[in-house]
N, C-alpha and C positions, 0 to 999 in steps of 0.2 A: 504494500500500500504506500504510494508516494505521499509526500507532505500535502496537506490540503491547500487549495488555491489561496485561502486566506493567509497562509504562511508566506506565500510569494508577495502578497501585498504588505505584510508586516516588514519583511526584509527589504522591500523596494524603497521605503521612505522613512526609516526610523530617524529620530533626532540623533545627532552625534552623541556618542557616549551612553546611549540608552540601549540595553540589551534585551534580547528575546531568549527566555530560558525554557529549555525543553527537557523533560525528565527522561531518564535512561530508557524506560519502556517504550516511549514514543520514538526515540532515536533509533532503536532496533526495529520497530514496526515500520517506520518510514524509510530507512536507508539500507537495511540489510535484514529483512524478515527471516526468522528462523535460525539466526546465527548466534543467539544468546544475548542476554542483557545484564548479566551479573558477573563481571562488568560488560558493557557493550563491546561487541567484537571490533577489531581493528578495521574490518571492512565497513562497518556502520559509521565509525568515526571518520574514516577517510571520505566516505560518501557525503557525510554531513559537511565536512570542510569544503568539498567540491561544490556542493549546493550553495553554501554561503558565498563562495567566490563568484557565483553567477550574479549575485546582487552586491558585489564589492564589500562583502562583510567578512570579518574575521570569525573564526570558530575556535572554541576551546572547551574541552571536556574536563569537568571537575569530579573525579571519582568519589571524593569525600562527601560531596553534596548530591551525587547520583543524578547529575544533569549536565547538559551542554549549553553553552551560551553563544549566541550570534550577536555581533555588534559592528557598527561602522567604525573603522579605524580613524583616529584623529591624528594627523601629523603634528609634530612639534609640541606634544604635551609631555 
């Protein structure tokens, strides 16, 4: 199941330095179904990063929080 269209809209125009937080179970469902989510597979995390780059967003996974974060990069901060 790919990310919902609403996620495309969220990542298309977020304010700078504001993140979109996605829990591990959705990362796995959206980006690499069936590969496991405890922790999410490398395939899911790589796909999430690629998806974020489509919208000029950074992506980082935080295993201690069990979520990934997409955000617009701000130069010179």
